[in-house]
C-alpha positions as CSV (number, residue, x, y, z in Angstrom):
1,M,-5.7,-13.7,-0.1
2,S,-7.6,-11.4,-2.4
3,D,-7.4,-9.4,-5.5
4,H,-9.6,-6.3,-5.5
5,F,-9.4,-5.8,-9.3
6,D,-10.8,-8.9,-10.8
7,G,-14.2,-7.2,-10.7
8,D,-15.0,-3.5,-11.2
9,S,-12.1,-1.4,-10.4
10,P,-12.6,1.6,-8.0
11,L,-10.0,3.5,-9.9
12,G,-12.2,4.0,-13.0
13,S,-10.3,5.3,-16.0
14,F,-7.4,7.6,-15.3
15,D,-6.7,9.1,-18.7
16,A,-4.6,12.1,-17.9
17,A,-2.9,13.2,-21.1
18,L,0.9,13.2,-20.9
19,T,2.8,15.5,-23.2
20,V,6.0,13.8,-24.1
21,P,8.7,15.7,-26.0
22,D,9.6,14.2,-29.4
23,A,13.2,13.2,-30.1
24,T,15.0,15.4,-32.5
25,A,14.4,13.9,-35.9
26,R,17.6,12.6,-37.5
27,P,18.5,11.8,-41.1
28,A,17.6,8.3,-42.1
29,R,20.6,6.0,-42.6
30,A,20.8,2.8,-44.5
31,P,20.0,-0.2,-42.3
32,G,22.3,-3.1,-42.0
33,F,21.5,-6.7,-43.0
34,V,20.1,-7.7,-39.6
35,A,18.0,-4.6,-39.4
36,R,16.6,-5.2,-43.0
37,L,15.7,-8.8,-42.2
38,A,14.2,-7.9,-38.8
39,K,12.2,-5.1,-40.4
40,R,10.7,-7.5,-43.0
41,R,9.7,-10.0,-40.2
42,A,8.3,-7.3,-37.9
43,L,6.1,-5.7,-40.6
44,A,5.0,-9.2,-41.8
45,A,3.9,-9.9,-38.2
46,L,1.7,-6.9,-37.9
47,P,-1.4,-8.7,-39.3
48,A,-1.0,-11.3,-36.5
49,L,-1.5,-8.8,-33.7
50,E,-4.5,-9.9,-31.7
51,A,-4.7,-7.2,-29.0
52,G,-4.9,-3.4,-29.8
53,R,-3.9,-1.6,-33.0
54,L,-0.4,-0.5,-34.1
55,T,0.5,2.0,-36.8
56,I,4.1,2.3,-37.9
57,H,5.5,5.2,-40.0
58,L,8.9,4.5,-41.7
59,P,11.5,7.1,-42.7
60,D,10.6,6.7,-46.4
61,G,7.0,7.8,-45.6
62,A,5.5,4.3,-45.8
63,V,2.8,3.5,-43.3
64,H,2.0,0.0,-42.0
65,Q,-0.8,-1.0,-39.7
66,G,-1.8,-4.1,-37.7
67,G,-4.1,-5.4,-35.0
68,T,-7.8,-5.5,-34.5
69,P,-9.7,-2.8,-36.5
70,G,-11.6,-0.5,-34.2
71,A,-9.7,-1.7,-31.1
72,A,-9.8,1.0,-28.3
73,Q,-6.1,0.6,-27.5
74,H,-3.9,2.2,-30.3
75,A,-0.4,3.4,-30.6
76,T,1.6,5.0,-33.4
77,M,5.3,4.7,-33.9
78,W,7.5,6.9,-36.1
79,I,10.7,5.1,-36.9
80,D,13.4,7.8,-37.4
81,D,16.3,5.3,-37.6
82,E,15.8,1.8,-38.9
83,A,18.6,0.6,-36.8
84,F,15.7,0.1,-34.3
85,F,14.7,-3.1,-36.0
86,G,18.2,-4.6,-35.7
87,E,18.5,-3.6,-32.1
88,F,15.1,-5.1,-31.2
89,A,15.9,-8.4,-33.0
90,R,19.3,-8.7,-31.4
91,R,18.6,-7.5,-27.8
92,G,14.9,-7.9,-27.3
93,D,13.5,-5.8,-24.5
94,I,17.0,-4.3,-23.8
95,G,17.4,-3.3,-27.5
96,F,13.9,-1.8,-27.6
97,G,14.6,0.3,-24.5
98,E,18.1,1.3,-25.8
99,S,16.6,2.3,-29.1
100,Y,14.1,4.6,-27.4
101,M,16.9,6.1,-25.3
102,A,18.9,6.7,-28.5
103,G,15.9,8.4,-30.2
104,H,15.5,5.7,-32.9
105,F,11.7,6.0,-32.7
106,R,9.0,8.2,-31.3
107,T,5.4,7.3,-30.3
108,D,2.3,9.2,-29.3
109,N,1.6,6.9,-26.4
110,L,4.6,4.9,-24.9
111,V,2.6,3.0,-22.3
112,S,0.0,1.8,-24.9
113,L,2.8,0.9,-27.3
114,L,4.4,-1.2,-24.6
115,E,1.1,-2.8,-23.5
116,I,0.4,-3.8,-27.1
117,G,3.9,-5.3,-27.3
118,I,3.3,-7.3,-24.1
119,R,-0.2,-8.5,-25.1
120,N,1.2,-9.6,-28.5
121,E,4.3,-11.5,-27.4
122,A,3.5,-14.4,-29.7
123,A,3.7,-12.2,-32.8
124,L,6.5,-9.9,-31.6
125,P,8.6,-12.0,-29.3
126,Q,11.1,-10.1,-27.1
127,V,13.0,-13.2,-26.1
128,T,14.5,-15.5,-28.8
129,W,17.6,-17.6,-29.1
130,L,19.4,-14.7,-30.7
131,T,18.5,-12.2,-27.9
132,R,19.6,-14.7,-25.2
133,L,22.9,-15.3,-27.0
134,L,23.7,-11.6,-27.6
135,N,22.6,-10.6,-24.1
136,V,25.0,-12.9,-22.4
137,G,27.3,-9.9,-21.6
138,N,24.4,-8.2,-19.9
139,D,23.7,-11.4,-17.9
140,I,27.3,-11.6,-16.8
141,Q,27.3,-7.9,-15.9
142,H,24.2,-8.4,-13.7
143,R,25.8,-11.3,-11.9
144,L,28.8,-9.2,-11.2
145,R,26.6,-6.9,-9.1
146,P,25.9,-9.1,-6.1
147,N,24.2,-7.7,-3.1
148,T,26.9,-8.3,-0.6
149,R,27.3,-5.6,2.0
150,A,29.6,-3.6,-0.2
151,G,27.7,-4.6,-3.4
152,S,24.4,-3.5,-1.8
153,R,25.8,0.0,-1.0
154,R,27.1,0.3,-4.6
155,N,23.8,-0.9,-6.2
156,I,21.6,1.3,-4.0
157,H,23.9,4.3,-4.5
158,A,23.6,4.0,-8.3
159,H,19.8,4.7,-8.1
160,Y,18.7,6.1,-4.8
161,D,21.6,8.6,-4.5
162,L,21.1,10.1,-7.9
163,S,19.7,13.3,-6.3
164,N,17.2,13.9,-3.5
165,D,16.2,17.0,-5.5
166,L,15.4,14.8,-8.6
167,F,13.1,12.5,-6.6
168,A,11.4,15.5,-4.9
169,L,10.3,16.7,-8.4
170,F,7.9,13.9,-8.9
171,L,7.3,12.1,-5.6
172,D,4.7,13.3,-3.1
173,P,5.8,15.7,-0.3
174,E,6.5,12.8,2.0
175,M,9.0,11.4,-0.6
176,V,7.4,8.0,-0.8
177,Y,8.9,5.9,-3.6
178,S,6.6,2.8,-3.6
179,S,3.1,2.0,-4.8
180,A,0.3,4.1,-3.4
181,Y,-3.1,2.7,-2.6
182,Y,-6.1,4.5,-4.0
183,E,-9.4,4.0,-2.1
184,R,-11.4,6.5,-4.2
185,E,-11.3,7.9,-7.7
186,D,-10.5,11.4,-6.6
187,D,-7.7,10.4,-4.1
188,T,-4.5,12.5,-4.5
189,L,-1.1,10.8,-4.7
190,E,-0.4,12.2,-1.2
191,Q,-3.6,10.7,0.2
192,A,-3.0,7.4,-1.5
193,Q,0.5,7.0,-0.1
194,Q,-0.7,7.6,3.4
195,Q,-3.5,5.1,2.8
196,K,-0.9,2.5,1.7
197,F,1.0,3.1,4.9
198,R,-2.2,2.7,7.0
199,R,-3.2,-0.4,5.2
200,L,0.1,-2.2,5.8
201,A,0.3,-0.9,9.4
202,E,-3.2,-2.2,10.2
203,A,-2.5,-5.5,8.5
204,V,0.6,-6.1,10.6
205,G,-1.1,-4.8,13.8
206,L,0.9,-1.7,14.9
207,H,0.0,-0.2,18.2
208,A,1.3,2.4,20.7
209,D,3.7,-0.1,22.5
210,A,5.2,-1.4,19.3
211,H,8.9,-1.1,18.4
212,V,9.1,-1.4,14.6
213,L,12.2,-2.2,12.6
214,E,11.8,-0.8,9.1
215,I,14.2,-2.4,6.7
216,G,14.8,0.1,3.9
217,C,13.3,3.2,5.4
218,G,13.9,5.4,2.3
219,W,13.4,9.1,3.0
220,G,11.6,8.4,6.3
221,G,7.9,8.5,5.2
222,F,6.7,5.4,6.9
223,A,8.6,5.9,10.1
224,L,7.1,9.4,10.5
225,F,3.6,8.0,9.7
226,A,3.9,5.2,12.2
227,A,5.2,7.4,15.0
228,R,2.6,10.1,14.5
229,T,-0.3,7.8,13.9
230,Y,0.3,5.0,16.4
231,G,2.7,6.6,18.9
232,C,5.1,3.7,18.5
233,R,8.8,3.6,18.2
234,V,10.5,3.0,14.9
235,T,14.1,2.1,14.0
236,G,14.6,2.7,10.3
237,I,17.7,1.5,8.4
238,T,19.0,2.3,5.0
239,V,22.3,1.9,3.1
240,S,21.8,5.1,1.1
241,Q,23.7,8.0,2.4
242,E,21.4,10.5,0.7
243,Q,18.3,8.9,2.2
244,Y,19.9,8.6,5.6
245,D,20.8,12.3,5.7
246,F,17.4,13.4,4.5
247,A,15.4,11.1,6.8
248,A,17.4,11.9,9.9
249,A,17.0,15.6,9.2
250,R,13.2,15.1,8.8
251,V,13.0,13.3,12.2
252,R,14.9,16.1,13.9
253,A,12.7,18.8,12.3
254,A,9.6,16.9,13.4
255,G,10.9,16.7,17.0
256,L,10.5,12.9,17.0
257,Q,14.0,11.8,18.0
258,D,12.5,10.1,21.1
259,R,10.4,7.8,18.9
260,I,12.4,7.4,15.6
261,T,15.9,6.4,15.1
262,I,17.4,6.4,11.6
263,R,20.5,4.3,11.1
264,L,22.9,3.9,8.1
265,C,23.0,0.2,8.4
266,D,22.8,-3.1,6.4
267,Y,19.9,-5.3,7.5
268,R,22.5,-8.1,8.2
269,D,24.1,-5.9,10.9
270,V,21.0,-5.0,12.9
271,Q,21.0,-6.1,16.6
272,G,18.2,-6.5,19.1
273,Q,14.6,-7.6,18.8
274,F,11.5,-5.8,17.6
275,S,7.8,-6.4,18.0
276,H,7.2,-5.7,14.3
277,I,9.3,-5.6,11.1
278,V,8.1,-3.6,8.1
279,S,9.9,-3.6,4.7
280,I,8.3,-1.7,1.8
281,E,9.8,-2.5,-1.6
282,M,13.2,-3.3,-0.4
283,L,13.1,-7.0,-0.9
284,E,13.7,-6.5,-4.6
285,A,17.2,-5.2,-3.8
286,V,18.2,-8.2,-1.7
287,G,19.1,-10.7,-4.4
288,R,17.9,-14.2,-4.8
289,E,20.9,-15.8,-3.2
290,H,20.4,-13.6,-0.1
291,W,16.7,-14.1,0.4
292,P,17.2,-17.0,2.9
293,T,19.6,-14.7,4.9
294,F,17.0,-11.9,4.8
295,F,14.3,-14.0,6.3
296,A,16.8,-15.6,8.8
297,V,17.6,-12.0,10.0
298,C,13.9,-11.2,10.2
299,H,13.3,-14.3,12.3
300,A,16.2,-13.5,14.6
301,R,15.1,-9.9,15.1
302,L,11.4,-10.5,15.5
303,A,10.3,-10.8,19.2
304,P,8.0,-13.6,20.2
305,G,4.5,-13.1,18.9
306,G,5.6,-10.5,16.5
307,A,4.6,-10.0,12.8
308,I,6.3,-8.9,9.6
309,G,4.7,-6.7,7.0
310,I,6.3,-6.7,3.5
311,Q,5.4,-4.9,0.3
312,T,7.3,-6.1,-2.7
313,I,7.0,-6.1,-6.5
314,G,6.5,-9.7,-7.6
315,M,7.1,-11.9,-10.7
316,P,4.6,-14.6,-11.6
317,D,5.8,-18.1,-10.6
318,H,5.5,-19.5,-14.2
319,R,7.9,-16.8,-15.5
320,F,10.3,-16.6,-12.6
321,E,13.0,-19.1,-13.5
322,V,13.4,-17.7,-17.0
323,Y,13.4,-14.1,-15.6
324,A,16.0,-15.1,-13.0
325,R,18.4,-16.4,-15.6
326,H,18.6,-13.3,-17.8
327,A,19.1,-9.6,-17.2
328,D,16.5,-7.2,-18.5
329,W,16.5,-3.5,-19.3
330,I,15.4,-2.4,-15.8
331,Q,18.3,-4.4,-14.2
332,K,20.8,-2.9,-16.6
333,Y,19.8,0.7,-16.4
334,I,17.7,1.4,-13.4
335,F,18.1,-1.1,-10.5
336,P,21.5,-2.9,-10.7
337,G,21.5,-6.0,-8.7
338,G,17.7,-6.1,-8.5
339,M,15.7,-9.3,-8.6
340,L,11.9,-9.6,-8.2
341,P,10.7,-12.5,-6.2
342,S,7.8,-14.8,-7.1
343,I,5.5,-15.9,-4.4
344,G,6.8,-19.4,-4.6
345,A,10.4,-18.3,-4.5
346,L,9.7,-16.0,-1.6
347,L,8.0,-18.7,0.5
348,E,10.7,-21.2,-0.4
349,A,13.4,-18.8,0.9
350,S,11.5,-18.0,4.1
351,S,10.9,-21.6,4.9
352,A,14.4,-22.7,4.2
353,G,15.6,-22.0,7.7
354,T,12.8,-20.3,9.6
355,P,9.3,-21.1,10.9
356,L,7.9,-17.9,9.2
357,T,4.6,-18.5,7.5
358,L,2.3,-16.4,5.3
359,R,-0.7,-15.1,7.2
360,W,-2.2,-12.6,4.6
361,M,-1.5,-11.4,1.1
362,D,-3.0,-9.0,-1.4
363,D,-2.0,-7.9,-4.9
364,I,-2.4,-4.2,-5.6
365,A,-0.8,-4.0,-9.0
366,P,-3.3,-1.7,-10.6
367,H,-2.6,0.9,-7.9
368,Y,1.0,0.8,-8.9
369,A,0.1,1.5,-12.5
370,R,-1.7,4.6,-11.4
371,T,1.1,5.6,-9.1
372,L,3.6,5.4,-11.9
373,R,1.4,7.4,-14.2
374,E,1.2,10.1,-11.6
375,W,4.9,10.1,-11.1
376,R,5.5,10.3,-14.9
377,L,3.0,13.3,-15.2
378,R,4.8,15.1,-12.4
379,F,8.2,14.3,-13.9
380,F,7.3,15.8,-17.3
381,E,5.7,18.9,-15.7
382,R,9.1,19.6,-14.2
383,L,11.4,18.9,-17.1
384,D,13.1,22.3,-17.0
385,D,14.0,21.6,-13.4
386,V,15.2,18.1,-14.3
387,R,17.6,19.6,-16.8
388,A,18.6,22.3,-14.4
389,L,19.8,19.5,-12.1
390,G,22.2,18.4,-14.8
391,F,20.3,15.5,-16.3
392,D,20.4,15.4,-20.1
393,D,17.8,14.3,-22.7
394,R,19.1,10.8,-22.8
395,F,18.6,10.5,-19.1
396,I,15.1,11.9,-19.5
397,R,14.2,9.4,-22.2
398,M,15.6,6.6,-20.0
399,W,13.6,7.8,-17.1
400,E,10.4,8.1,-19.2
401,Y,11.0,4.5,-20.5
402,Y,11.5,3.3,-17.0
403,L,8.3,4.8,-15.6
404,A,6.2,3.9,-18.7
405,S,7.4,0.3,-19.0
406,C,6.7,-0.4,-15.4
407,E,3.3,1.1,-15.7
408,A,2.6,-1.1,-18.7
409,M,3.8,-4.2,-16.9
410,F,1.6,-3.5,-13.9
411,A,-1.4,-2.6,-16.0
412,T,-1.1,-5.9,-17.9
413,R,-0.4,-7.9,-14.7
414,Q,3.0,-9.0,-16.0
415,I,4.2,-8.2,-12.6
416,S,2.4,-7.7,-9.3
417,T,2.6,-5.6,-6.1
418,L,2.3,-7.8,-3.1
419,Q,1.4,-6.7,0.4
420,L,1.8,-9.6,2.8
421,V,2.1,-10.4,6.5
422,M,4.2,-13.2,7.9
423,A,4.6,-14.6,11.4
424,R,6.0,-17.7,13.1
425,A,4.0,-20.9,12.8
426,G,2.4,-21.7,16.1
427,E,2.3,-18.1,17.4
């Protein structure tokens, strides 16, 4: 196991400026009691900030500052509606994101603002007894989106079937929707995505005689890479109709029908055995209660001597149980039914009924932070096209918050990006 970024990062500083459209300023309205109380407490907490600097402009023109003087990381907030304070106090991270979607505040650097918030959790807590109480409805809603066969199709449809044209605006030409891997400072997104594929393929040991089952094949990027690079056979499965249609058409256009089969199929319904199994950022959509089933299926479908390569976003073990009990903004608005595994929970699930063991693991979280920044830059370069597809400004702010908040979490190592290889004990 290794972490390439505890020392000097090969990425260097990636400071591409992003031009984010401001929300339309709205007339200030009188805040309610909770908002007034939360405002006083938030402003009083500013001197306690220990990481970065934060400047807040209020509707009445007052300016408040906090943090370490001269700190390199700085963000400015313009509060256009003081309802923001009440929403944050009541709903924590969900209220913060919803306030941004509603245009209650603006900022000159959303990622830095979110990073400062993460690094100063003690002074500006996002989880309190009040947020837990008032978010019970969101917790219940999340639990009502289980990843059964029918539930998985609904949950995947809600995000991945939004529009192939939308995803094409900001993904690389191969339509890869997972963390890239940057080997050099000047790598393009396209190069880094292919490097990610190669890294995982080499780790799992692909070769010309391999028959790979790809669980969650997306728009077909890895299947095409594996067939072209190694000459192996690939069976890719997805429960997204949009992805299935797109990937199958790409295989036909490439003339690789003899090597690649794309199926509209739940992982629980796959038959046969495969020398290798690869799953890239699909495990997050399985659901905690179904992780043992997922690994049991992998064990049943893996031929003797085979290996499994997985890339998944991960939650630190020390935060996992609290995270698993409460829904967050990402689960409510972006990935219904989603659940990030921790390493401990993943290994517990895999060992519950199978002899699968961990053979290799790496955390590439900083690569995901850069990937997300690239996606966000491309997204904003194509805003006119986003609107032409029928997506309104609220959706744009929601999508911006999604990309920026994930970037901030990877950059601060609140979450990780795990690449791992598993095989049966004794083989």
